[in-house]
NUVO-872409 format. One record per residue (C-alpha): residue in one letter; y, x negated, z negated. Coordinates in nm, 2 decimals, padded with zeros to 4 digits, m for minus. Example, Ala and Ser with C-alpha at 12.3 -4.5 7.8 and 13.67 -1.06 7.14 Angstrom:
BEGIN
- a / m00.45 / m01.23 / m00.78
- s / m00.11 / m01.37 / m00.71
END
This chain:
BEGIN
- m / 00.00 / 00.00 / 00.00
- p / 00.36 / m00.12 / 00.07
- g / 00.59 / m00.19 / m00.22
- p / 00.77 / 00.09 / m00.41
- l / 01.10 / 00.01 / m00.23
- n / 00.94 / 00.01 / 00.12
- g / 01.19 / 00.16 / 00.36
- v / 01.50 / 00.07 / 00.16
- r / 01.75 / m00.16 / 00.34
- v / 01.96 / m00.38 / 00.13
- l / 02.27 / m00.58 / 00.25
- d / 02.29 / m00.89 / 00.03
- l / 02.64 / m01.04 / 00.04
- t / 02.59 / m01.24 / m00.28
- g / 02.58 / m01.61 / m00.35
- v / 02.48 / m01.85 / m00.62
- v / 02.21 / m01.67 / m00.85
- s / 02.31 / m01.35 / m01.02
- g / 02.32 / m01.15 / m00.69
- p / 02.05 / m01.33 / m00.49
- f / 01.80 / m01.32 / m00.78
- a / 01.86 / m00.94 / m00.82
- t / 01.81 / m00.87 / m00.45
- m / 01.50 / m01.09 / m00.45
- f / 01.34 / m00.86 / m00.70
- l / 01.42 / m00.57 / m00.46
- a / 01.26 / m00.77 / m00.18
- d / 00.95 / m00.84 / m00.39
- q / 00.92 / m00.46 / m00.44
- g / 00.93 / m00.39 / m00.06
- a / 01.29 / m00.36 / 00.03
- d / 01.42 / m00.51 / 00.36
- v / 01.68 / m00.74 / 00.22
- l / 01.93 / m00.88 / 00.48
- k / 02.09 / m01.19 / 00.33
- i / 02.44 / m01.22 / 00.48
- e / 02.54 / m01.59 / 00.46
- p / 02.85 / m01.77 / 00.55
- i / 02.83 / m02.01 / 00.85
- g / 02.77 / m02.30 / 00.61
- g / 02.50 / m02.11 / 00.42
- d / 02.47 / m02.00 / 00.06
- i / 02.62 / m02.26 / m00.18
- t / 02.29 / m02.30 / m00.36
- r / 02.13 / m02.45 / m00.05
- r / 02.34 / m02.75 / m00.12
- s / 02.43 / m02.74 / m00.49
- r / 02.10 / m02.88 / m00.60
- a / 01.89 / m03.17 / m00.46
- s / 01.77 / m03.10 / m00.11
- i / 01.39 / m03.07 / m00.08
- d / 01.37 / m03.07 / 00.30
- k / 01.49 / m03.29 / 00.59
- t / 01.72 / m03.03 / 00.73
- g / 01.93 / m03.01 / 00.41
- e / 01.90 / m02.63 / 00.41
- f / 01.67 / m02.58 / 00.11
- s / 01.69 / m02.65 / m00.26
- a / 01.42 / m02.53 / m00.51
- l / 01.69 / m02.30 / m00.66
- f / 01.76 / m02.14 / m00.33
- i / 01.39 / m02.08 / m00.25
- s / 01.34 / m01.93 / m00.60
- s / 01.62 / m01.68 / m00.55
- n / 01.59 / m01.59 / m00.19
- r / 01.22 / m01.57 / m00.09
- g / 01.12 / m01.27 / 00.13
- k / 01.46 / m01.21 / 00.28
- r / 01.60 / m01.22 / 00.63
- s / 01.91 / m01.43 / 00.69
- l / 02.21 / m01.33 / 00.91
- s / 02.48 / m01.60 / 00.91
- i / 02.82 / m01.46 / 01.00
- d / 03.19 / m01.53 / 00.93
- i / 03.30 / m01.21 / 00.75
- k / 03.66 / m01.31 / 00.79
- h / 03.62 / m01.30 / 01.17
- a / 03.69 / m00.97 / 01.34
- t / 03.34 / m00.98 / 01.50
- g / 03.18 / m01.05 / 01.16
- q / 03.36 / m00.75 / 01.01
- e / 03.25 / m00.53 / 01.29
- v / 02.88 / m00.64 / 01.24
- l / 02.90 / m00.58 / 00.87
- a / 03.05 / m00.23 / 00.92
- k / 02.75 / m00.14 / 01.15
- l / 02.51 / m00.28 / 00.90
- a / 02.67 / m00.09 / 00.62
- a / 02.63 / 00.23 / 00.82
- q / 02.25 / 00.17 / 00.81
- a / 02.22 / 00.03 / 00.46
- d / 02.09 / 00.21 / 00.15
- v / 02.23 / m00.06 / m00.08
- l / 02.51 / m00.32 / m00.05
- v / 02.53 / m00.59 / m00.32
- q / 02.83 / m00.83 / m00.34
- n / 02.96 / m01.07 / m00.60
- f / 03.29 / m01.18 / m00.46
- r / 03.59 / m01.20 / m00.69
- p / 03.74 / m00.86 / m00.76
- g / 03.96 / m00.75 / m00.46
- t / 03.80 / m00.97 / m00.20
- m / 03.59 / m00.70 / m00.03
- e / 03.89 / m00.46 / m00.03
- r / 04.10 / m00.71 / 00.16
- l / 03.83 / m00.74 / 00.42
- g / 03.82 / m00.36 / 00.46
- l / 03.47 / m00.35 / 00.30
- g / 03.55 / m00.22 / m00.05
- s / 03.35 / 00.04 / m00.23
- d / 03.59 / 00.33 / m00.17
- q / 03.64 / 00.23 / 00.19
- l / 03.27 / 00.22 / 00.27
- r / 03.15 / 00.50 / 00.05
- e / 03.41 / 00.74 / 00.20
- r / 03.24 / 00.69 / 00.54
- h / 02.89 / 00.65 / 00.40
- p / 02.85 / 00.87 / 00.09
- r / 02.48 / 00.79 / 00.05
- l / 02.56 / 00.42 / 00.02
- i / 02.48 / 00.25 / m00.32
- y / 02.75 / m00.01 / m00.35
- v / 02.69 / m00.28 / m00.62
- s / 02.97 / m00.52 / m00.74
- i / 02.86 / m00.81 / m00.96
- s / 03.14 / m01.00 / m01.14
- g / 03.19 / m01.25 / m01.41
- v / 03.41 / m01.05 / m01.65
- g / 03.47 / m00.72 / m01.47
- d / 03.77 / m00.60 / m01.27
- t / 04.01 / m00.54 / m01.56
- g / 04.15 / m00.76 / m01.84
- p / 04.34 / m01.09 / m01.86
- y / 04.04 / m01.30 / m01.74
- v / 03.98 / m01.10 / m01.42
- r / 04.11 / m01.39 / m01.19
- k / 03.90 / m01.66 / m01.36
- r / 03.64 / m01.85 / m01.16
- v / 03.33 / m01.78 / m01.36
- y / 02.99 / m01.96 / m01.39
- d / 02.71 / m01.92 / m01.63
- p / 02.85 / m02.16 / m01.91
- i / 03.17 / m01.96 / m01.91
- i / 02.98 / m01.64 / m02.00
- q / 02.76 / m01.83 / m02.25
- g / 03.08 / m01.93 / m02.42
- l / 03.25 / m01.59 / m02.42
- s / 02.94 / m01.38 / m02.51
- g / 02.83 / m01.56 / m02.83
- f / 02.52 / m01.73 / m02.68
- a / 02.67 / m02.08 / m02.73
- d / 02.76 / m01.99 / m03.09
- i / 02.41 / m01.85 / m03.18
- q / 02.27 / m02.19 / m03.06
- s / 02.50 / m02.38 / m03.29
- q / 02.36 / m02.69 / m03.46
- p / 02.26 / m02.61 / m03.82
- v / 02.45 / m02.89 / m03.99
- t / 02.76 / m02.95 / m03.78
- n / 02.79 / m02.59 / m03.65
- r / 02.87 / m02.73 / m03.31
- p / 02.81 / m02.46 / m03.04
- q / 02.55 / m02.55 / m02.78
- m / 02.47 / m02.41 / m02.44
- i / 02.13 / m02.28 / m02.35
- r / 01.99 / m02.52 / m02.09
- t / 01.92 / m02.26 / m01.83
- i / 02.14 / m02.01 / m01.64
- v / 02.05 / m01.73 / m01.87
- c / 02.36 / m01.52 / m01.79
- d / 02.31 / m01.53 / m01.41
- k / 01.94 / m01.44 / m01.44
- t / 01.98 / m01.17 / m01.70
- t / 02.26 / m01.01 / m01.50
- a / 02.02 / m01.00 / m01.21
- v / 01.76 / m00.81 / m01.40
- f / 02.02 / m00.55 / m01.52
- t / 02.14 / m00.52 / m01.16
- a / 01.80 / m00.46 / m01.01
- q / 01.72 / m00.20 / m01.27
- a / 02.05 / m00.02 / m01.20
- v / 01.98 / m00.01 / m00.83
- s / 01.65 / 00.15 / m00.88
- s / 01.81 / 00.42 / m01.10
- a / 02.08 / 00.48 / m00.84
- l / 01.82 / 00.52 / m00.57
- y / 01.63 / 00.77 / m00.78
- a / 01.95 / 00.97 / m00.85
- r / 02.03 / 00.97 / m00.48
- e / 01.70 / 01.13 / m00.41
- k / 01.80 / 01.42 / m00.63
- t / 02.17 / 01.45 / m00.54
- g / 02.20 / 01.30 / m00.20
- q / 02.49 / 01.10 / m00.33
- g / 02.53 / 00.72 / m00.35
- d / 02.72 / 00.54 / m00.63
- h / 02.93 / 00.24 / m00.71
- i / 02.75 / 00.02 / m00.97
- q / 02.96 / m00.24 / m01.14
- v / 02.78 / m00.51 / m01.34
- a / 02.98 / m00.78 / m01.52
- m / 02.79 / m01.08 / m01.65
- l / 02.99 / m01.06 / m01.98
- d / 02.89 / m00.70 / m02.03
- a / 02.53 / m00.77 / m01.96
- m / 02.51 / m01.07 / m02.20
- i / 02.68 / m00.90 / m02.49
- s / 02.45 / m00.61 / m02.44
- y / 02.15 / m00.85 / m02.42
- l / 02.25 / m01.04 / m02.73
- w / 02.34 / m00.75 / m02.95
- p / 02.02 / m00.61 / m03.11
- e / 01.95 / m00.91 / m03.34
- g / 02.21 / m01.16 / m03.23
- m / 02.50 / m00.94 / m03.34
- s / 02.33 / m00.77 / m03.63
- q / 02.59 / m00.93 / m03.86
- y / 02.86 / m00.72 / m03.68
- t / 02.68 / m00.40 / m03.62
- v / 02.80 / m00.21 / m03.93
- v / 03.17 / m00.17 / m03.94
- g / 03.32 / m00.29 / m04.26
- a / 03.00 / m00.47 / m04.37
- e / 03.03 / m00.78 / m04.16
- a / 03.05 / m01.03 / m04.44
- a / 02.76 / m00.88 / m04.63
- a / 02.52 / m00.90 / m04.33
- e / 02.29 / m01.19 / m04.27
- d / 02.39 / m01.44 / m04.00
- p / 02.09 / m01.44 / m03.76
- k / 02.16 / m01.81 / m03.66
- d / 02.16 / m01.93 / m04.02
- r / 01.80 / m02.05 / m04.03
- p / 01.59 / m02.31 / m03.86
- d / 01.41 / m02.22 / m03.53
- l / 01.04 / m02.16 / m03.52
- v / 00.94 / m02.50 / m03.36
- f / 00.69 / m02.67 / m03.58
- r / 00.57 / m03.03 / m03.53
- t / 00.20 / m03.09 / m03.57
- s / 00.04 / m03.43 / m03.61
- d / 00.01 / m03.45 / m03.22
- g / 00.25 / m03.20 / m03.07
- y / 00.44 / m02.88 / m03.13
- i / 00.35 / m02.51 / m03.19
- t / 00.54 / m02.19 / m03.28
- a / 00.42 / m01.93 / m03.53
- g / 00.56 / m01.61 / m03.67
- t / 00.51 / m01.45 / m04.01
- i / 00.71 / m01.13 / m04.02
- s / 00.46 / m00.88 / m04.17
- d / 00.28 / m00.91 / m04.50
- s / m00.05 / m00.95 / m04.32
- e / 00.08 / m01.24 / m04.11
- w / 00.22 / m01.42 / m04.41
- q / m00.10 / m01.38 / m04.60
- g / m00.28 / m01.50 / m04.29
- f / m00.07 / m01.81 / m04.29
- c / m00.13 / m01.87 / m04.65
- r / m00.51 / m01.86 / m04.59
- a / m00.48 / m02.09 / m04.29
- s / m00.28 / m02.34 / m04.50
- g / m00.57 / m02.38 / m04.74
- d / m00.33 / m02.38 / m05.04
- p / m00.40 / m02.08 / m05.28
- d / m00.07 / m02.14 / m05.46
- l / 00.14 / m02.06 / m05.15
- a / 00.05 / m01.69 / m05.16
- k / 00.18 / m01.67 / m05.52
- d / 00.53 / m01.80 / m05.44
- p / 00.77 / m01.52 / m05.53
- r / 01.02 / m01.63 / m05.28
- f / 00.79 / m01.52 / m05.00
- a / 00.60 / m01.23 / m05.16
- t / 00.77 / m00.95 / m04.97
- p / 00.93 / m00.90 / m04.63
- s / 01.28 / m00.88 / m04.78
- a / 01.22 / m01.19 / m05.00
- r / 01.09 / m01.38 / m04.69
- s / 01.40 / m01.28 / m04.50
- v / 01.64 / m01.38 / m04.78
- n / 01.46 / m01.71 / m04.82
- a / 01.40 / m01.76 / m04.45
- t / 01.51 / m02.12 / m04.44
- a / 01.29 / m02.22 / m04.73
- r / 01.00 / m02.03 / m04.58
- i / 01.03 / m02.19 / m04.24
- n / 01.07 / m02.54 / m04.39
- k / 00.77 / m02.49 / m04.61
- m / 00.56 / m02.38 / m04.32
- g / 00.67 / m02.70 / m04.14
- e / 00.55 / m02.91 / m04.42
- y / 00.20 / m02.77 / m04.39
- i / 00.19 / m02.76 / m04.01
- a / 00.28 / m03.13 / m03.99
- t / m00.05 / m03.23 / m04.16
- r / m00.29 / m03.11 / m03.89
- s / m00.33 / m03.13 / m03.51
- t / m00.21 / m02.86 / m03.27
- a / m00.57 / m02.76 / m03.18
- e / m00.67 / m02.73 / m03.55
- w / m00.36 / m02.52 / m03.64
- l / m00.41 / m02.28 / m03.34
- e / m00.77 / m02.23 / m03.43
- r / m00.68 / m02.16 / m03.80
- l / m00.39 / m01.93 / m03.72
- d / m00.58 / m01.73 / m03.45
- a / m00.87 / m01.68 / m03.70
- a / m00.61 / m01.55 / m03.95
- d / m00.45 / m01.32 / m03.69
- v / m00.11 / m01.50 / m03.71
- p / 00.10 / m01.50 / m03.40
- c / 00.10 / m01.86 / m03.26
- a / 00.10 / m02.06 / m02.95
- p / 00.14 / m02.42 / m02.83
- i / 00.49 / m02.51 / m02.72
- l / 00.42 / m02.62 / m02.36
- r / 00.61 / m02.88 / m02.18
- r / 00.72 / m02.75 / m01.84
- g / 00.47 / m02.97 / m01.66
- e / 00.19 / m02.80 / m01.86
- i / 00.28 / m02.44 / m01.77
- v / 00.11 / m02.42 / m01.43
- g / m00.23 / m02.54 / m01.57
- n / m00.21 / m02.34 / m01.89
- e / m00.53 / m02.13 / m01.94
- q / m00.34 / m01.80 / m01.99
- v / m00.11 / m01.86 / m01.70
- v / m00.41 / m01.94 / m01.48
- a / m00.61 / m01.64 / m01.60
- r / m00.32 / m01.41 / m01.52
- g / m00.27 / m01.56 / m01.18
- i / 00.10 / m01.58 / m01.25
- i / 00.18 / m01.86 / m01.01
- a / 00.14 / m01.82 / m00.64
- e / 00.15 / m02.08 / m00.36
- f / 00.26 / m02.04 / 00.00
- d / 00.40 / m02.25 / 00.29
- q / 00.78 / m02.28 / 00.30
- p / 00.87 / m02.40 / 00.65
- a / 01.05 / m02.74 / 00.66
- v / 00.95 / m02.80 / 00.30
- g / 00.57 / m02.77 / 00.26
- r / 00.36 / m02.60 / 00.00
- v / 00.57 / m02.44 / m00.28
- r / 00.49 / m02.25 / m00.60
- q / 00.66 / m01.93 / m00.71
- p / 00.59 / m01.69 / m01.00
- k / 00.45 / m01.35 / m00.88
- p / 00.66 / m01.04 / m00.95
- a / 00.64 / m00.97 / m01.32
- a / 00.62 / m00.59 / m01.29
- r / 00.28 / m00.51 / m01.15
- f / 00.22 / m00.18 / m00.98
- s / m00.12 / m00.03 / m00.95
- v / m00.05 / 00.18 / m00.64
- n / 00.26 / 00.04 / m00.46
- e / 00.20 / m00.33 / m00.51
- a / 00.50 / m00.57 / m00.55
- r / 00.44 / m00.90 / m00.39
- i / 00.62 / m01.21 / m00.26
- g / 00.73 / m01.11 / 00.08
- g / 00.73 / m01.45 / 00.24
- p / 00.93 / m01.78 / 00.23
- a / 01.31 / m01.81 / 00.20
- p / 01.49 / m01.81 / 00.53
- r / 01.68 / m02.08 / 00.71
- v / 02.05 / m02.02 / 00.76
- g / 02.08 / m01.76 / 01.03
- e / 01.70 / m01.76 / 01.09
- h / 01.71 / m01.38 / 01.17
- s / 02.06 / m01.35 / 01.31
- r / 01.95 / m01.27 / 01.67
- e / 01.68 / m01.03 / 01.54
- i / 01.92 / m00.84 / 01.32
- l / 02.19 / m00.82 / 01.59
- r / 01.95 / m00.70 / 01.85
- e / 01.85 / m00.43 / 01.60
- l / 02.21 / m00.32 / 01.60
- g / 02.21 / m00.30 / 01.98
- y / 02.39 / m00.62 / 02.07
- s / 02.28 / m00.79 / 02.39
- d / 02.17 / m01.15 / 02.41
- s / 02.48 / m01.24 / 02.60
- a / 02.70 / m01.07 / 02.34
- i / 02.52 / m01.26 / 02.07
- d / 02.56 / m01.59 / 02.26
- q / 02.94 / m01.52 / 02.27
- m / 02.95 / m01.46 / 01.90
- v / 02.78 / m01.79 / 01.85
- s / 03.02 / m01.96 / 02.08
- d / 03.31 / m01.80 / 01.89
- r / 03.16 / m01.93 / 01.56
- a / 03.15 / m01.58 / 01.43
- v / 02.77 / m01.60 / 01.41
- r / 02.52 / m01.89 / 01.34
- v / 02.16 / m01.89 / 01.45
- a / 01.90 / m02.12 / 01.32
- g / 01.85 / m02.42 / 01.55
END
């Protein structure tokens, strides 16, 4: 069976990661995603180390753009705008992450297009939204980590110096929010016949994401000072005699299981850890105490003991160990396929697994303008007209 979004056409005018990653999820689920690239290609083709001889592919680009078709046009050129207008007339979804106001200046804003195409679902991804004093800022992931509280919650325990998370968590989380919102809008359109304008700001997404436990200290108005600071405790990384593990002891049964696994009968009698509330109040002491015990045995021995006691635990894998991990292999999470100009590549399979309408990797990432002729022919342009567009530098085709 085709994917659940089979038949849905998506115009992807996004760059970097937040937009491309979102539309890649849609492609995995069966949508026909047309990646609209500038003549020079998406910036992420070049912003990371090239992994091919043509200079068109980085690992980041492949991992955010697999399964799409590429049309490379100059959207500031009159011909490019004409092509985009025709594509918008056929599209179900348009996704863009230009700075606020850019699409309106090109005559391709939400109100402009949706007035002509009321069924169009128009998605605008931005850094901080389209209102407020920061609206003109150039925004990348670290800016949002700083504004949203993520850098603060990672603060070093002694110096209280904020730290960035070493992955583009804001871009990728915004992508997940966006893909989910598109699916909701498609469902609503089936009932009402009307499209929508979805606005997703990275700042909004990350404050929402952080809130449940990361902002618990600020949830109850007027009780901020009395609430526990969720970052005021060590993390759950424990060093063993030969590596690292993580383990959790939230419930009574889990704590009692850890006490049995420790082999120390006195640990279960410690009043600081006897109840869930006591363990929360004394979290730093509890975690440090666990670390003392865990340091005395090997990773394998601790995992065996903790599993036998039904305590949540796992080895902390180095990135080079993930592909060969027994659970990852058993689940078949990592797929391999041929990426032209690069060779054999690995990609994680779509995380949401459908029993009937299977999601799957739709193929490799495209070259810049790889499908330009194909897409323009679908719009009714002749080969001679396409050749003229190429000559005018309004369109690029893959060489």
